[in-house]
MIMARKE-310084 format. One record per residue (C-alpha): residue number from 1; x, y, z. Coordinates in pm, whole numbers, always signed. Layout:
N
nr / xx / yy / zz
NUM / X / Y / Z;
...
END
This chain:
698
nr / xx / yy / zz
1 / +7341 / +8102 / +8853;
2 / +7369 / +7823 / +8600;
3 / +7682 / +7710 / +8430;
4 / +7570 / +7868 / +8106;
5 / +7518 / +8209 / +8267;
6 / +7838 / +8213 / +8471;
7 / +8115 / +8455 / +8374;
8 / +8330 / +8305 / +8100;
9 / +8680 / +8338 / +8244;
10 / +8834 / +8079 / +8014;
11 / +8796 / +7948 / +7662;
12 / +8955 / +7671 / +7460;
13 / +9191 / +7924 / +7300;
14 / +9336 / +7993 / +7646;
15 / +9413 / +7627 / +7719;
16 / +9727 / +7432 / +7632;
17 / +9779 / +7062 / +7706;
18 / +10107 / +6876 / +7746;
19 / +10317 / +7160 / +7605;
20 / +10674 / +7272 / +7661;
21 / +10673 / +7645 / +7739;
22 / +11034 / +7672 / +7854;
23 / +11248 / +7595 / +8155;
24 / +11166 / +7893 / +8378;
25 / +10858 / +8052 / +8530;
26 / +10931 / +8372 / +8338;
27 / +10914 / +8189 / +8005;
28 / +10587 / +8021 / +8098;
29 / +10431 / +8349 / +8213;
30 / +10529 / +8526 / +7890;
31 / +10366 / +8257 / +7675;
32 / +10046 / +8258 / +7881;
33 / +10033 / +8639 / +7876;
34 / +10065 / +8638 / +7496;
35 / +9788 / +8378 / +7487;
36 / +9561 / +8611 / +7682;
37 / +9646 / +8900 / +7448;
38 / +9580 / +8684 / +7141;
39 / +9220 / +8633 / +7251;
40 / +9168 / +9009 / +7284;
41 / +9139 / +9001 / +7662;
42 / +9460 / +9203 / +7710;
43 / +9580 / +9492 / +7499;
44 / +9948 / +9422 / +7555;
45 / +10078 / +9074 / +7633;
46 / +10424 / +9208 / +7718;
47 / +10285 / +9451 / +7979;
48 / +10073 / +9177 / +8135;
49 / +10374 / +8946 / +8148;
50 / +10590 / +9208 / +8317;
51 / +10323 / +9270 / +8581;
52 / +10291 / +8897 / +8651;
53 / +10669 / +8846 / +8657;
54 / +10707 / +9133 / +8904;
55 / +10440 / +8973 / +9123;
56 / +10618 / +8638 / +9097;
57 / +10943 / +8795 / +9209;
58 / +10788 / +8917 / +9535;
59 / +10636 / +8583 / +9638;
60 / +10659 / +8260 / +9441;
61 / +10318 / +8129 / +9335;
62 / +10398 / +7759 / +9339;
63 / +10189 / +7550 / +9577;
64 / +10212 / +7184 / +9682;
65 / +10094 / +6925 / +9435;
66 / +10277 / +7045 / +9123;
67 / +10058 / +7355 / +9081;
68 / +10139 / +7719 / +9009;
69 / +9904 / +8016 / +8999;
70 / +10091 / +8323 / +8869;
71 / +9861 / +8623 / +8884;
72 / +9860 / +8997 / +8836;
73 / +9646 / +9306 / +8830;
74 / +9730 / +9483 / +8505;
75 / +9602 / +9790 / +8322;
76 / +9641 / +9599 / +7996;
77 / +9373 / +9342 / +8091;
78 / +9018 / +9419 / +7976;
79 / +8831 / +9143 / +8163;
80 / +8910 / +8881 / +8427;
81 / +9073 / +8590 / +8251;
82 / +9226 / +8250 / +8319;
83 / +9492 / +8096 / +8097;
84 / +9576 / +7730 / +8156;
85 / +9870 / +7510 / +8068;
86 / +9947 / +7149 / +8146;
87 / +10322 / +7132 / +8103;
88 / +10514 / +6849 / +7943;
89 / +10827 / +6974 / +8120;
90 / +10784 / +7079 / +8482;
91 / +10896 / +7429 / +8578;
92 / +10999 / +7565 / +8921;
93 / +10759 / +7822 / +9070;
94 / +10890 / +7811 / +9427;
95 / +10676 / +7534 / +9575;
96 / +10844 / +7343 / +9858;
97 / +10765 / +7000 / +9716;
98 / +10898 / +7050 / +9365;
99 / +10821 / +7192 / +9023;
100 / +10480 / +7255 / +8866;
101 / +10310 / +7090 / +8573;
102 / +9968 / +7256 / +8618;
103 / +9968 / +7634 / +8568;
104 / +9673 / +7872 / +8590;
105 / +9755 / +8231 / +8510;
106 / +9505 / +8474 / +8663;
107 / +9484 / +8807 / +8480;
108 / +9273 / +9071 / +8653;
109 / +9211 / +9426 / +8526;
110 / +9285 / +9718 / +8752;
111 / +8969 / +9808 / +8942;
112 / +8797 / +9482 / +8848;
113 / +8451 / +9425 / +8993;
114 / +8463 / +9247 / +9327;
115 / +8225 / +8977 / +9200;
116 / +8479 / +8876 / +8940;
117 / +8749 / +8873 / +9207;
118 / +8528 / +8642 / +9411;
119 / +8505 / +8407 / +9112;
120 / +8882 / +8414 / +9068;
121 / +8951 / +8346 / +9433;
122 / +8703 / +8059 / +9427;
123 / +8888 / +7895 / +9139;
124 / +9215 / +7941 / +9323;
125 / +9069 / +7769 / +9628;
126 / +8952 / +7480 / +9412;
127 / +9311 / +7393 / +9332;
128 / +9355 / +7264 / +9685;
129 / +9115 / +6977 / +9609;
130 / +9267 / +6653 / +9488;
131 / +8965 / +6560 / +9276;
132 / +8975 / +6886 / +9083;
133 / +9349 / +6872 / +9013;
134 / +9324 / +6504 / +8918;
135 / +9054 / +6591 / +8665;
136 / +9274 / +6864 / +8520;
137 / +9557 / +6614 / +8472;
138 / +9326 / +6352 / +8321;
139 / +9154 / +6581 / +8071;
140 / +9222 / +6500 / +7705;
141 / +9087 / +6813 / +7533;
142 / +9086 / +7188 / +7589;
143 / +8705 / +7187 / +7596;
144 / +8711 / +6942 / +7886;
145 / +8933 / +7182 / +8085;
146 / +8693 / +7467 / +8009;
147 / +8395 / +7262 / +8128;
148 / +8575 / +7171 / +8451;
149 / +8656 / +7533 / +8527;
150 / +8311 / +7661 / +8430;
151 / +8144 / +7403 / +8650;
152 / +8356 / +7497 / +8948;
153 / +8299 / +7868 / +8903;
154 / +7926 / +7847 / +8843;
155 / +7874 / +7626 / +9147;
156 / +8052 / +7870 / +9377;
157 / +7888 / +8181 / +9236;
158 / +7544 / +8024 / +9266;
159 / +7597 / +7987 / +9640;
160 / +7751 / +8332 / +9688;
161 / +8100 / +8200 / +9755;
162 / +8000 / +7912 / +9986;
163 / +8142 / +7571 / +9893;
164 / +7912 / +7294 / +9771;
165 / +7858 / +6980 / +9967;
166 / +8162 / +6809 / +9822;
167 / +8416 / +7055 / +9956;
168 / +8517 / +7227 / +10276;
169 / +8392 / +7580 / +10329;
170 / +8648 / +7849 / +10384;
171 / +8442 / +7990 / +10668;
172 / +8377 / +7677 / +10871;
173 / +8490 / +7318 / +10882;
174 / +8188 / +7092 / +10901;
175 / +8179 / +6936 / +11244;
176 / +8236 / +6564 / +11264;
177 / +8197 / +6537 / +11638;
178 / +8018 / +6726 / +11917;
179 / +8163 / +7074 / +11959;
180 / +8248 / +7004 / +12322;
181 / +8492 / +6734 / +12215;
182 / +8670 / +6943 / +11953;
183 / +8923 / +7223 / +11955;
184 / +8786 / +7542 / +11802;
185 / +9025 / +7765 / +11609;
186 / +8974 / +8093 / +11427;
187 / +9212 / +8262 / +11190;
188 / +9287 / +8508 / +10914;
189 / +9454 / +8454 / +10578;
190 / +9575 / +8740 / +10358;
191 / +9830 / +8779 / +10080;
192 / +9955 / +9106 / +9923;
193 / +9727 / +9086 / +9618;
194 / +9437 / +8923 / +9798;
195 / +9348 / +8685 / +9518;
196 / +9502 / +8340 / +9524;
197 / +9712 / +8248 / +9827;
198 / +9457 / +8410 / +10061;
199 / +9190 / +8158 / +9971;
200 / +9410 / +7858 / +9913;
201 / +9562 / +7898 / +10259;
202 / +9213 / +7924 / +10406;
203 / +9095 / +7599 / +10253;
204 / +9422 / +7422 / +10336;
205 / +9392 / +7518 / +10704;
206 / +9027 / +7415 / +10719;
207 / +9113 / +7076 / +10567;
208 / +9406 / +7031 / +10806;
209 / +9183 / +7113 / +11103;
210 / +8935 / +6849 / +10991;
211 / +9214 / +6592 / +10969;
212 / +9317 / +6685 / +11324;
213 / +8961 / +6652 / +11453;
214 / +8929 / +7026 / +11514;
215 / +8693 / +7298 / +11403;
216 / +8835 / +7591 / +11206;
217 / +8676 / +7923 / +11106;
218 / +8872 / +8147 / +10867;
219 / +8827 / +8511 / +10771;
220 / +8975 / +8566 / +10425;
221 / +9096 / +8925 / +10406;
222 / +9135 / +8928 / +10030;
223 / +9024 / +9140 / +9739;
224 / +8670 / +9014 / +9759;
225 / +8427 / +9140 / +10020;
226 / +8547 / +9046 / +10367;
227 / +8296 / +8874 / +10594;
228 / +8418 / +8926 / +10953;
229 / +8418 / +8635 / +11191;
230 / +8134 / +8620 / +11440;
231 / +8255 / +8767 / +11772;
232 / +8095 / +8469 / +11947;
233 / +8324 / +8235 / +11750;
234 / +8627 / +8440 / +11846;
235 / +8522 / +8440 / +12210;
236 / +8506 / +8059 / +12230;
237 / +8813 / +7992 / +12014;
238 / +9096 / +7795 / +12171;
239 / +9363 / +7960 / +11955;
240 / +9414 / +8194 / +11659;
241 / +9601 / +8118 / +11336;
242 / +9729 / +8404 / +11120;
243 / +9864 / +8307 / +10776;
244 / +9928 / +8655 / +10641;
245 / +10177 / +8867 / +10450;
246 / +10002 / +9194 / +10538;
247 / +9860 / +9348 / +10853;
248 / +9555 / +9181 / +11002;
249 / +9259 / +9416 / +10996;
250 / +9104 / +9486 / +11336;
251 / +9356 / +9262 / +11509;
252 / +9231 / +9369 / +11852;
253 / +8928 / +9135 / +11818;
254 / +9158 / +8842 / +11885;
255 / +9344 / +9000 / +12177;
256 / +9459 / +8760 / +12446;
257 / +9409 / +8442 / +12240;
258 / +9697 / +8195 / +12195;
259 / +9856 / +8273 / +11859;
260 / +10022 / +8081 / +11577;
261 / +10137 / +8299 / +11290;
262 / +10332 / +8271 / +10967;
263 / +10337 / +8386 / +10605;
264 / +10042 / +8300 / +10387;
265 / +10245 / +8048 / +10188;
266 / +10305 / +7851 / +10506;
267 / +9930 / +7819 / +10538;
268 / +9928 / +7662 / +10192;
269 / +10247 / +7458 / +10224;
270 / +10234 / +7345 / +10590;
271 / +9874 / +7366 / +10711;
272 / +9901 / +7051 / +10924;
273 / +10204 / +7190 / +11105;
274 / +10025 / +7517 / +11180;
275 / +9720 / +7335 / +11314;
276 / +9942 / +7113 / +11529;
277 / +10108 / +7426 / +11669;
278 / +9765 / +7574 / +11737;
279 / +9669 / +7263 / +11934;
280 / +9982 / +7290 / +12144;
281 / +9939 / +7666 / +12193;
282 / +9582 / +7619 / +12313;
283 / +9711 / +7391 / +12590;
284 / +10016 / +7600 / +12684;
285 / +9955 / +7884 / +12933;
286 / +10288 / +8037 / +12829;
287 / +10215 / +8041 / +12455;
288 / +10246 / +8363 / +12257;
289 / +9924 / +8563 / +12250;
290 / +9768 / +8821 / +12025;
291 / +9860 / +9166 / +12150;
292 / +9603 / +9442 / +12179;
293 / +9320 / +9526 / +12416;
294 / +9247 / +9311 / +12716;
295 / +9063 / +8994 / +12625;
296 / +8707 / +8928 / +12732;
297 / +8826 / +8712 / +13015;
298 / +9020 / +9007 / +13151;
299 / +9361 / +8851 / +13100;
300 / +9645 / +9072 / +12989;
301 / +9765 / +9025 / +12634;
302 / +10122 / +9019 / +12755;
303 / +10079 / +8852 / +13091;
304 / +10390 / +8639 / +13046;
305 / +10619 / +8942 / +13022;
306 / +10828 / +9052 / +13314;
307 / +10751 / +9404 / +13430;
308 / +11079 / +9530 / +13288;
309 / +10995 / +9386 / +12947;
310 / +10648 / +9537 / +12959;
311 / +10783 / +9876 / +13061;
312 / +11030 / +9875 / +12774;
313 / +10754 / +9782 / +12529;
314 / +10526 / +10058 / +12656;
315 / +10794 / +10326 / +12638;
316 / +10922 / +10222 / +12296;
317 / +10567 / +10219 / +12160;
318 / +10527 / +10578 / +12274;
319 / +10859 / +10681 / +12122;
320 / +10783 / +10505 / +11792;
321 / +10450 / +10684 / +11751;
322 / +10603 / +11014 / +11862;
323 / +10885 / +11014 / +11607;
324 / +10674 / +11094 / +11296;
325 / +10544 / +11410 / +11465;
326 / +10900 / +11512 / +11545;
327 / +11057 / +11422 / +11211;
328 / +10790 / +11586 / +10998;
329 / +10766 / +11890 / +11221;
330 / +11140 / +11933 / +11254;
331 / +11200 / +11913 / +10880;
332 / +10926 / +12169 / +10815;
333 / +11083 / +12403 / +11070;
334 / +11418 / +12357 / +10893;
335 / +11250 / +12436 / +10560;
336 / +11105 / +12748 / +10718;
337 / +11454 / +12855 / +10821;
338 / +11581 / +12792 / +10468;
339 / +11312 / +13009 / +10310;
340 / +11278 / +13281 / +10574;
341 / +11593 / +13278 / +10785;
342 / +11630 / +13199 / +11153;
343 / +11461 / +13524 / +11252;
344 / +11127 / +13370 / +11155;
345 / +11129 / +13200 / +11497;
346 / +11200 / +13520 / +11690;
347 / +10933 / +13711 / +11880;
348 / +10770 / +13987 / +11678;
349 / +10802 / +14314 / +11866;
350 / +10582 / +14330 / +12173;
351 / +10312 / +14103 / +12030;
352 / +10437 / +13796 / +12213;
353 / +10412 / +13573 / +11904;
354 / +10675 / +13456 / +11659;
355 / +10744 / +13636 / +11335;
356 / +10592 / +13335 / +11157;
357 / +10262 / +13360 / +11348;
358 / +10248 / +13739 / +11302;
359 / +10315 / +13706 / +10928;
360 / +10046 / +13443 / +10876;
361 / +9797 / +13647 / +11077;
362 / +9852 / +13972 / +10886;
363 / +9924 / +13839 / +10534;
364 / +9773 / +13608 / +10274;
365 / +9873 / +13477 / +9932;
366 / +9684 / +13775 / +9788;
367 / +9841 / +14016 / +10036;
368 / +10202 / +13908 / +10067;
369 / +10438 / +14056 / +10328;
370 / +10706 / +14298 / +10217;
371 / +10967 / +14019 / +10230;
372 / +10789 / +13837 / +9943;
373 / +10642 / +13497 / +9861;
374 / +10942 / +13291 / +9977;
375 / +10930 / +13451 / +10322;
376 / +10554 / +13390 / +10347;
377 / +10588 / +13023 / +10248;
378 / +10874 / +12985 / +10494;
379 / +10653 / +13126 / +10768;
380 / +10383 / +12873 / +10679;
381 / +10630 / +12583 / +10682;
382 / +10773 / +12695 / +11017;
383 / +10429 / +12733 / +11177;
384 / +10308 / +12392 / +11057;
385 / +10629 / +12234 / +11179;
386 / +10606 / +12407 / +11515;
387 / +10249 / +12285 / +11564;
388 / +10354 / +11931 / +11467;
389 / +10650 / +11942 / +11704;
390 / +10414 / +12063 / +11976;
391 / +10250 / +11719 / +11977;
392 / +10575 / +11556 / +12089;
393 / +10494 / +11515 / +12458;
394 / +10122 / +11454 / +12413;
395 / +10181 / +11185 / +12147;
396 / +10447 / +11021 / +12362;
397 / +10211 / +11003 / +12661;
398 / +9910 / +10903 / +12453;
399 / +10076 / +10609 / +12286;
400 / +10245 / +10488 / +12603;
401 / +9895 / +10468 / +12749;
402 / +9775 / +10301 / +12428;
403 / +10042 / +10032 / +12461;
404 / +9924 / +9964 / +12817;
405 / +9545 / +9979 / +12779;
406 / +9478 / +9983 / +12403;
407 / +9232 / +10238 / +12260;
408 / +9070 / +10343 / +12589;
409 / +9410 / +10468 / +12702;
410 / +9475 / +10707 / +12410;
411 / +9259 / +11001 / +12522;
412 / +9372 / +10998 / +12888;
413 / +9732 / +10972 / +12772;
414 / +9707 / +11267 / +12533;
415 / +9539 / +11478 / +12802;
416 / +9802 / +11387 / +13061;
417 / +10077 / +11470 / +12811;
418 / +9919 / +11807 / +12739;
419 / +9901 / +11880 / +13112;
420 / +10271 / +11793 / +13135;
421 / +10339 / +12059 / +12870;
422 / +10122 / +12308 / +13061;
423 / +10321 / +12238 / +13377;
424 / +10654 / +12271 / +13191;
425 / +10726 / +11911 / +13289;
426 / +10840 / +11836 / +12935;
427 / +10959 / +11499 / +12812;
428 / +10982 / +11340 / +13157;
429 / +10632 / +11461 / +13238;
430 / +10504 / +11294 / +12925;
431 / +10663 / +10966 / +13024;
432 / +10515 / +10976 / +13373;
433 / +10175 / +11102 / +13258;
434 / +10149 / +10833 / +12992;
435 / +10234 / +10556 / +13238;
436 / +9978 / +10682 / +13491;
437 / +9709 / +10724 / +13226;
438 / +9772 / +10376 / +13086;
439 / +9768 / +10216 / +13429;
440 / +9447 / +10397 / +13523;
441 / +9272 / +10303 / +13198;
442 / +9382 / +9941 / +13229;
443 / +9272 / +9920 / +13593;
444 / +8930 / +10078 / +13528;
445 / +8874 / +9846 / +13233;
446 / +8913 / +9544 / +13460;
447 / +8645 / +9650 / +13707;
448 / +8342 / +9417 / +13679;
449 / +8030 / +9607 / +13576;
450 / +7675 / +9558 / +13455;
451 / +7616 / +9435 / +13103;
452 / +7420 / +9749 / +13005;
453 / +7717 / +9966 / +13106;
454 / +7987 / +9772 / +12922;
455 / +7923 / +9949 / +12592;
456 / +7998 / +10285 / +12752;
457 / +8317 / +10173 / +12922;
458 / +8573 / +10214 / +12638;
459 / +8429 / +10537 / +12493;
460 / +8308 / +10727 / +12801;
461 / +8375 / +10576 / +13143;
462 / +8741 / +10470 / +13100;
463 / +8860 / +10788 / +12919;
464 / +8675 / +11011 / +13166;
465 / +8799 / +10864 / +13491;
466 / +9148 / +10776 / +13363;
467 / +9189 / +11139 / +13248;
468 / +9076 / +11263 / +13589;
469 / +9322 / +11036 / +13769;
470 / +9626 / +11088 / +13543;
471 / +9584 / +11456 / +13467;
472 / +9476 / +11533 / +13822;
473 / +9791 / +11377 / +13961;
474 / +10007 / +11558 / +13706;
475 / +9839 / +11894 / +13771;
476 / +9809 / +11881 / +14149;
477 / +10093 / +11656 / +14267;
478 / +10359 / +11547 / +14021;
479 / +10384 / +11826 / +13764;
480 / +10568 / +12070 / +13988;
481 / +10845 / +11834 / +14102;
482 / +10898 / +11702 / +13749;
483 / +10914 / +12058 / +13613;
484 / +11178 / +12138 / +13875;
485 / +11375 / +11830 / +13772;
486 / +11354 / +11933 / +13405;
487 / +11480 / +12279 / +13497;
488 / +11779 / +12127 / +13676;
489 / +11850 / +11895 / +13384;
490 / +11830 / +12184 / +13137;
491 / +12065 / +12388 / +13351;
492 / +12309 / +12099 / +13368;
493 / +12308 / +12058 / +12990;
494 / +12356 / +12430 / +12938;
495 / +12660 / +12418 / +13163;
496 / +12830 / +12143 / +12964;
497 / +13152 / +12246 / +12801;
498 / +13493 / +12105 / +12725;
499 / +13547 / +11751 / +12852;
500 / +13189 / +11714 / +12978;
501 / +13039 / +11793 / +12638;
502 / +13284 / +11559 / +12466;
503 / +13194 / +11279 / +12708;
504 / +12825 / +11331 / +12633;
505 / +12901 / +11312 / +12260;
506 / +13089 / +10985 / +12308;
507 / +12802 / +10832 / +12505;
508 / +12543 / +10940 / +12249;
509 / +12758 / +10805 / +11965;
510 / +12797 / +10467 / +12134;
511 / +12422 / +10446 / +12190;
512 / +12337 / +10533 / +11830;
513 / +12557 / +10254 / +11690;
514 / +12485 / +9992 / +11954;
515 / +12171 / +9841 / +11803;
516 / +12105 / +10039 / +11481;
517 / +11751 / +10150 / +11555;
518 / +11678 / +9928 / +11853;
519 / +11582 / +10037 / +12206;
520 / +11920 / +10190 / +12298;
521 / +11937 / +10382 / +11970;
522 / +11581 / +10506 / +12017;
523 / +11657 / +10634 / +12366;
524 / +11945 / +10846 / +12235;
525 / +11741 / +10973 / +11942;
526 / +11436 / +11054 / +12158;
527 / +11661 / +11237 / +12406;
528 / +11791 / +11453 / +12123;
529 / +11461 / +11537 / +11956;
530 / +11296 / +11608 / +12291;
531 / +11531 / +11901 / +12336;
532 / +11473 / +12064 / +11997;
533 / +11185 / +12272 / +12124;
534 / +11401 / +12406 / +12408;
535 / +11675 / +12537 / +12183;
536 / +11705 / +12915 / +12143;
537 / +11956 / +13165 / +12017;
538 / +12116 / +13170 / +12363;
539 / +12067 / +12802 / +12443;
540 / +12218 / +12598 / +12162;
541 / +12305 / +12285 / +12361;
542 / +11991 / +12096 / +12244;
543 / +12087 / +12174 / +11884;
544 / +12440 / +12048 / +11952;
545 / +12305 / +11723 / +12093;
546 / +12086 / +11677 / +11785;
547 / +12384 / +11729 / +11555;
548 / +12594 / +11477 / +11747;
549 / +12319 / +11216 / +11742;
550 / +12245 / +11256 / +11370;
551 / +12614 / +11252 / +11277;
552 / +12685 / +10943 / +11486;
553 / +12385 / +10762 / +11336;
554 / +12522 / +10820 / +10986;
555 / +12857 / +10653 / +11061;
556 / +12766 / +10278 / +11056;
557 / +12623 / +10258 / +10701;
558 / +12897 / +10485 / +10562;
559 / +13162 / +10271 / +10730;
560 / +13014 / +9953 / +10582;
561 / +13012 / +10118 / +10239;
562 / +13376 / +10221 / +10264;
563 / +13496 / +9888 / +10399;
564 / +13310 / +9673 / +10147;
565 / +13367 / +9876 / +9830;
566 / +13706 / +10039 / +9880;
567 / +13920 / +9891 / +10155;
568 / +13864 / +9517 / +10176;
569 / +13636 / +9387 / +9900;
570 / +13751 / +9028 / +9935;
571 / +13640 / +9026 / +10299;
572 / +13277 / +9069 / +10197;
573 / +13038 / +8858 / +9994;
574 / +12906 / +8980 / +9661;
575 / +12561 / +9067 / +9809;
576 / +12738 / +9261 / +10086;
577 / +12938 / +9456 / +9830;
578 / +12616 / +9542 / +9648;
579 / +12458 / +9648 / +9978;
580 / +12767 / +9858 / +10040;
581 / +12704 / +10063 / +9728;
582 / +12352 / +10147 / +9845;
583 / +12480 / +10220 / +10196;
584 / +12652 / +10537 / +10077;
585 / +12318 / +10706 / +10005;
586 / +12155 / +10556 / +10312;
587 / +12435 / +10679 / +10533;
588 / +12439 / +11033 / +10400;
589 / +12059 / +11038 / +10450;
590 / +12089 / +10931 / +10818;
591 / +11926 / +10591 / +10763;
592 / +12119 / +10348 / +10979;
593 / +11936 / +10049 / +10828;
594 / +12205 / +10048 / +10562;
595 / +12434 / +9875 / +10812;
596 / +12186 / +9611 / +10927;
597 / +12267 / +9347 / +10658;
598 / +12632 / +9362 / +10764;
599 / +12553 / +9354 / +11136;
600 / +12314 / +9064 / +11085;
601 / +12584 / +8855 / +10917;
602 / +12872 / +8949 / +11148;
603 / +12746 / +9131 / +11461;
604 / +13047 / +9062 / +11683;
605 / +13277 / +9257 / +11454;
606 / +13046 / +9506 / +11282;
607 / +12878 / +9645 / +11595;
608 / +13199 / +9721 / +11793;
609 / +13360 / +9877 / +11487;
610 / +13053 / +10094 / +11428;
611 / +13047 / +10207 / +11790;
612 / +13410 / +10323 / +11781;
613 / +13360 / +10550 / +11480;
614 / +13022 / +10680 / +11601;
615 / +13179 / +10775 / +11935;
616 / +13453 / +10966 / +11751;
617 / +13193 / +11157 / +11549;
618 / +12980 / +11236 / +11853;
619 / +13282 / +11363 / +12047;
620 / +13411 / +11587 / +11766;
621 / +13063 / +11724 / +11693;
622 / +13012 / +11827 / +12055;
623 / +13369 / +11958 / +12089;
624 / +13342 / +12203 / +11798;
625 / +12986 / +12306 / +11882;
626 / +12804 / +12192 / +11567;
627 / +12428 / +12254 / +11581;
628 / +12135 / +12101 / +11395;
629 / +11785 / +12243 / +11393;
630 / +11654 / +11946 / +11191;
631 / +11591 / +11605 / +11352;
632 / +11655 / +11407 / +11035;
633 / +11781 / +11430 / +10679;
634 / +12158 / +11395 / +10705;
635 / +12357 / +11603 / +10459;
636 / +12037 / +11698 / +10276;
637 / +11941 / +11940 / +10555;
638 / +12276 / +12117 / +10536;
639 / +12098 / +12450 / +10556;
640 / +11979 / +12367 / +10910;
641 / +12323 / +12265 / +11038;
642 / +12552 / +12522 / +11192;
643 / +12924 / +12475 / +11111;
644 / +12825 / +12221 / +10847;
645 / +13173 / +12145 / +10713;
646 / +13310 / +12066 / +11059;
647 / +13014 / +11837 / +11118;
648 / +13058 / +11664 / +10781;
649 / +13428 / +11620 / +10855;
650 / +13342 / +11456 / +11188;
651 / +13103 / +11218 / +11012;
652 / +13354 / +11124 / +10743;
653 / +13634 / +11077 / +10996;
654 / +13412 / +10856 / +11213;
655 / +13318 / +10648 / +10908;
656 / +13684 / +10598 / +10814;
657 / +13768 / +10501 / +11173;
658 / +13487 / +10243 / +11185;
659 / +13581 / +10107 / +10842;
660 / +13944 / +10072 / +10948;
661 / +13853 / +9895 / +11271;
662 / +13619 / +9659 / +11085;
663 / +13883 / +9571 / +10825;
664 / +14135 / +9502 / +11101;
665 / +13888 / +9280 / +11287;
666 / +13803 / +9089 / +10970;
667 / +14170 / +9034 / +10888;
668 / +14302 / +8942 / +11230;
669 / +14009 / +8836 / +11447;
670 / +13849 / +8514 / +11335;
671 / +13498 / +8420 / +11435;
672 / +13475 / +8108 / +11645;
673 / +13219 / +7841 / +11549;
674 / +13009 / +7931 / +11853;
675 / +13018 / +8293 / +11742;
676 / +12896 / +8187 / +11399;
677 / +12597 / +8019 / +11559;
678 / +12525 / +8323 / +11768;
679 / +12560 / +8542 / +11465;
680 / +12309 / +8327 / +11282;
681 / +12054 / +8382 / +11555;
682 / +12122 / +8752 / +11569;
683 / +12107 / +8771 / +11192;
684 / +11759 / +8622 / +11192;
685 / +11646 / +8865 / +11457;
686 / +11799 / +9160 / +11276;
687 / +11654 / +9057 / +10942;
688 / +11311 / +9031 / +11100;
689 / +11329 / +9387 / +11231;
690 / +11460 / +9559 / +10918;
691 / +11118 / +9627 / +10772;
692 / +10972 / +9733 / +11106;
693 / +11215 / +10006 / +11196;
694 / +11127 / +10361 / +11109;
695 / +11409 / +10544 / +10926;
696 / +11361 / +10848 / +11150;
697 / +11470 / +10637 / +11444;
698 / +11786 / +10531 / +11264;
END
């Protein structure tokens, strides 16, 4: 494609030279958006500006070298457009090395053709080149800027996105020495919008690898068509570099390789540091590695973990994947109770099925039961929820096996979990079955075999024989003893009363507040939801345990809200007071994450205070016999909570106790300097996990 026939993304009317557009990025973006609208390329300059400003607020678009590339997808844009400004007064856009004087605003219509996105990403990559940016700064007329941009775009489009001879390709750094003498790295770059930072990070890493005498191959997972890396390149790579703000697609391809990872802006801002880390990781047998399936060399992706660490990771993976089945199913069952009453779960006459199943079998929307539409819809909600909840054990086992052996372990794990249900081995059977299935799948996958058979291993051979081993052991050997153990445990729980029940409530409350969604919290929550299916009209202990766990989990955020907004405002920072306002809703919804910002900043006082109040709530809830047939929802599932007002009183009292303890600790217990340092480390760890923790595991 020639320069004349290339898409015209820019015109002289969209260019401004040596102009003062204001002191902030917002002011600059508004002027450039109006400039785009004035040329007829956007219907509403204000709407385009708001979209770009919102994008800027999520991740700053400043990059090293005094450059900024604000960009947005906007319904107001009619065609892909570039607006350019060379600023007389530099403006901060979040770059680490200072303010920007060169600004390209990229305006992309919603649903824009991927070829235009390729052109836009190519221009963004060009900004990493010193010769291109120098020419932009030296230009004396708007037409000269237009010619520079058109030339760059037309050259890239003509070669289908591959750089010309004067620049580094995003896919591969041109070798300057024999491959045997060079480190080989592969990597992925990806930003949330997939337009600018994705490609700039790719070129920056390639250039940094060249400077380090290494060879780099990058897969840009952006808005343009993704060209996957050659598996042969991945196989011979010494290390992997991820510069991403979103999940890496098909991450398992890189399993077992030494890993260096960071946000996409780090790939733009600190490419040399990331390459240096990759060099060190490639030479360090203890370096972090990409998790997933076993690598081609047969090494475990987590070989540096102790067995205890691995076991915890496997079990928590299973619980994490199990929770959505439980939460969704439990809430649907609660909705069924709301619409149809608790009798919907009872057995219908001598048919041996529930009233819900009988109703759905004998009625339709055109032939409603005598109880009416609400009853029929309640039956449907209950039945869907019951089916979802029925996956609890199978999903637990399946994803434990997945954590151990990746995809080949899923089928054997699900089958072993289903056999555990058949044998009445319950939750414990699922744990054991999943571990056996995962171990069998992992072991079979490591057996050397012929090349022609390798393709059948993950889809036929491993699932078949791992299922035989795991399910055979569960069915013929282990299922019976585990079922007996579950019967004894159930009998023990049913016998709890008085002091024993209160002690259990205290323990569950302490666990729920100990790490606010971490492993200990998840154990308590999983223990509670595992018993929901065993609850009946005559056996309400599982429902009591669920109520105690949910109530205790609501205490920490409510306590933080009370302490920071009512009792001791001066003891909290302004951001903490703002978080405290939001924590009211989070707490009443049973989302413990509302307390994490407080625990991250001051764990040695917040966590103990939270545990005291949660223990009080758990004890009272068990003492008065509150029940909950819903696994989540807080006060919003009041219809599924028996003795609701007593339960709510226990929650509120626990929150006041925790708030009072926290205020006392803040007033009279000072943090030592060493505690401050520890808190800083814990704060970083907590902040990192906030976005990863599922609310249902709160």
